[in-house]
N, C-alpha and C positions, 0 to 999 in steps of 0.2 A: 665542414668541418662538422660532425656530427650532431643535432640535437641530444642537447641531455635536457635530463629531469632536475626540474628547479631543487634547491634545497626547500626543505618543509617540517614542521613539525613532527611527525610520524621516520621523516629519514636519515631520522638524527636517533630514532633509538635502540640503545645498548642494547638489548634483546635484540632488536630484528641484526644485530652485528653480528651475534654469535650462534643466530639462528644458519643468518650463512656461513656463519664460519665452519659449523657443522656441519653444513653439507657437502664442502670441502669449495675450491679453486675453480669458475667457473660450470658451477651445477645450478645453483639455483639466477631467475629475475624475477624483478616484480611485470604484472602482468595485469591486464584488465581495468576493473574501475579506479582504483589507487594511483595506473601514472598518468587513466588521462581525466583527473579529478586534478589531478596535481599540477597539469598542464594548465587548465582553463581556472587555478586559481582556488577554486569548490574545495570544503573540508575533507578530509577523504574518514570512510568508516569502518571501511573491512580492507584488509590490507591478501594479498591473495598470490601466492609464488609458483611458480614453471619450475619447474628440474629434470634434466635428463634422465636420475636416473630413480628409479623404482620403488616401487610401494617399500616393501621391505627392505632394503637397503637404504631404502629415507627413517624410517625406525630403528632403526641401527645404528645408523651416525646418531641422530636426537637420543638416543638409548645411552651412546657412548658418553656424549656432550648433557647428561644427567637433564634433557629435556623431556619435558613433562607431555605425551605426544599422545593421542587416538584415531583409532583407521576409525573416521570419520563413514569417509567413503571408497574404500581402500581399493573392489572389484570393483573402482573406476579410474580408480590412480591418487586418491587425495587423504592425505593425513593429514590430522591438525595438530600443529602447533600450541600448547596454550599457555602462551608466557606474559610475563606479567605486565603489559599493553597492553592485550589484548592475545585475543585467538587470530592464529595464522595459517587458513588452509594451503596445503601444502601438494604440486598433483601434479603425478609426473606427466610429460611428453605423450599425445596422443594422433590418432586417426583412426578416421572414421572409417571401418567396417562394412555394414548395414546398415540403413532409418526403415522409416516403414513410417514420418510425419510425427509417430509418439514420443520414441523410445530410440537411444542408437546402441549399437556393438562396434567397439572400442579396440583398437589394441596399441599400445605402452608401444612408443620412436621416442628416437633419438635425435631430429631431425628441427629446428624451433619453427622455420616456417611452413611443413606439416601443420605441426598444432596452431599454428596460426591460421592457416589454414581451411579450419575446420570451426572457427569462432565465428561470430554470426555478423559484423556489423565491422568496419574496419576500420573506426576510433573506437569500439576494443581491442582487438587485438595488435595493438603500442606495448612492450615488452622492455623492462628498463634495467640495466646493466647494476645489481645494489653494491657495487665497490665505486666504478665508474661512473657512475646515473647517465650511460651511452644509450639512449633509445634507437631502439632495435623496431623499423615497419615497411614492411613489403607487400602494405597494397593500398598506400596513399593515405590512410590515417590522420597523417600533424595534417594534410591541406586539408582533407573532411573538416580535423573539426577547426581549425581558423574562421572553415569560411561556418563552422555552422551547421555540416550535410553531412543528415545522418544516411548510407548509403552500405547494401548490402555488399560484402568480401563474393566477387564475383559474378556469377550466374544466379539475382536475386530469385526466380522461380525453384530455384535448383536448390539451392538453402531453405525454400519455405518450403519445399515438395519434406526433405529432412525430418524436420522437428514444424506442425503445422502452429500454433506459439508465438514463431518467431515475427507470424502477423502480425499482432496483439505489440511482442516486444518493439516491431515497429516503430509502432504508433506513440508508442508508454517514451525510447528515447527520442521519438519525434518533437513529441512538446515536452520533454525535459529539453531539449542542450540543439534541437531543428533549428531551423532559418527560414522564411518562405521565399520564395515556393517550393517549397520538398522536390528530390533526389525523382523525377520525372520514373522511374525507371521502377524504385523499388514503390509506388503508389501502385505501379501499372500487375507488379506484380503480388501488392498486396489484392488490388481488389479481382486480378483475375481466378487465381486463388482460395478467397471468401469461405468459400464454401468448403474447406478443407477444417475452417476449424471447428464445426459438426463432431469431427474425430474424437477430439479431444477431450479428457475429459470435467467433467462441469464444475473439479476442486478448481482445477488448473487454472481454467474459463473466469470465475471467479478471484481466485488470486490475483491474477494479468488485470484485472477490471477495474479491483483495488486498487492497486499501485499503482498503474494512468489516473482513478479518479484523486489519490492525495500530493499528487503535485501540486503546486501553485496555479496555474491559471493552463488546464489541459480543453480548456473548455474549445478553445477553435482548431483541434483537431479531435476534440468528440465528434465539433459537425461534418469533416470533413471522414471521417471516418462513415457518416451514417453517407451525405453526399455519394463518395465510391458502394456501398452498398453492404461496409462490412459491419456496421454497427448489426445493420438487419437479423447479421448471420447469426445471432449473439445475447440480443437487447433490442428487439425490434418493439418490446412498447415506451422506452425513454423518447425524450425529447429534448434534443440536445440544445435546445434555446431554452429552456429551461436552467442548463447549467449557468449557462452564460448570465444569467441572472442573478441565478444566488453567486458566484462568485462577488459579482457586482455589491450586492450587498457584506458579503462577506467580510469587501475591502472596505467600504461602509462602517462595518461595527466595527471592526476586527477580531475578526473571530478568526481563528485559523485552520485550516482545513479537514475537514474530518466529510472520508471515503464514503462511507454509512452512509453520511447528511445527502450529499451529490448521491447516490442514486436510488433512496429518496424521494428527492425532490422533480429528479427525472422521469420518473416514472409515476403517474399522470390517478390520480387522488379516485383509487380503487383501492380493495383493503384483497381484493380474491388476485388479482395482478402483482401483488404484493410479496402473497404468500407464495404467487407460482414460479416467481424472481427465487424468492431465498430460498425455495428447494432444488430451487437449477443449477444456484449457485454453490449450494449445500452451505449454503450460512447456519450460525450457533442460533436455538433458539429468542439468545435474547437481541440475537440482530435481527434473527424474522419479526418479533415482537417490534423492534424497533419503526424495520419495515413497513410495515403495516397499520398504527399510530401514525405513520406518518400521511400513506394512504387516507388516513380517513381526518384528515384536513377537508372543509369547507366554511368557506369565505373568510370570516374574521374573527381570529381565533379567541380576539374577550380579552379579558382583564391578562400579560402576562401569571406573576402572582401565585393569579388560581387558578391559570395552567400548570406552568411549573410542581405546583403541590400537586394539584388532581394527575401527573401526568409523568413525570420527571426534571426535573432541570433540560436531559439533553433531548430530550423526545420536545418535549414546552420551543426549545431553541430553534427545528426543526422548526415547525411552524408557522414562530416570529416570523421567521427568514422566508419561511417557502409566499409570505403574506408583507414583504413587506415592512413588518412592525419591528417595532424598538426593542431592545432583546437588553438591553441598560439596566432597569427595573426586576433583571436575573441575572446580571453576573456575578454580582460577592453577596447572593441574598443566604444568608443561611435556612432553609426551606425549616419551617416551623412542628411544633408536633402537635396535634390534636390534643387539649389535656382535658379530654369529656371520656370516663367508660363506662362501657354495655357497664359494668356492676354497679352504677350509679343509680342508674337507670330502678333495676330491677332492687337497688335496697327502696326503692320511690313507692313501691309497690308495684308495678308493671309484670306482668311475667313471664318468661326468658323467653325467649323465641323470636319471630318473625314479629313483634308489634319495638322488643329495644332496637332490632335496626333499623326498621322503618323512622324511628323519634331519634334513635342515633342522629342515623343520613341527614336529618331534616333539623340538626342543630349546628349540625358541621356543615354546613350546607348553607346555616345566615352568620355563620362564625368565620365563613372565608366569604361572605357576602362583605359583611362588611368590614374584610381586610388586615384577620387574622388576631385581633383585640385580645389582652391578656390575662390570665384566668378566668378571675372576676367574672369576665363581663359574658367571658364562658356559661360561664354556670347560670350566668343573667340571660341566658339564652336557654340556658335545658330548661330552668325551672318557666319562661314565658310557653315552650312546645309545650310541659306538663300540665300545666295549666288550661292547651287548649285544645 
């Protein structure tokens, strides 16, 4: 008897049933992550549907059924149905005509197996009938899912040459779903072709790195990437052992994963290197600043609240976790506002300019050192500073 997709909250959605009806009998199958994660008992975020219908036919049928749709990737065969329960991507079956490691030229197809054959891993090439829930598996994905084995479809080297980013995707999926030991053929292929990562855009590398670091515990996988020489191809500055230490601190102090923090604390305490990595990954200005602040760490960070006030809460947590310090003093602490303004100093006879700024900084430093006392005490500190 064929294996079937178990019932899940998303499979009972009425709007999905209406979508399937609109496409017509035999013209829709769930595919990829929704099928995989349901089989693993995990929550499903995104639902993808494959269809032998061409995109223009998909649009016509959705319009007839009054289902709002957007041609989000129509050149690649993707139409997004905007449903009450969330958007669903509907993609026409495809086969690769040519690939160059960065992009593929595709042709529309009508054969389900051909579509499955162009996917990356066996556990991502599982299809399910939306009515009967029958699962279609041409490449051993069900067995690999049971074994928690991440394996390329067909020849691993061929699949990587089609899309070099599959190297990083392999390690991300290994960190999320894989058991140990990992599939030897897949690892060897990734190591052998690691240099091809240099041909990818910096944004794609950075995004995939962040996706990996956002997982609950990517440390063993990142260490394995270093052993295989893969990490050196795009992040040679990183110390994988420091990632393990950080994740241990996160677990001890109940801190959720933060990929930017993990990246920052894998890098050495060198602001120049942090800025280079930020540029390499095309990070935003805000992200670049946070990496640089984390890299400026030097020994013990001192008082947690003073640090949070000066740097910001997230930046202070970065420094505290890096040193193994307690973050609880700032977890639910509302950052105070310094109650003294420069105008008050000018009103006391000090000429506007650098001297006002110097006095203001000195009062603020004393206010911080005293643990952020109330406004009355802040004004006493001002009077004391002016008297000096």
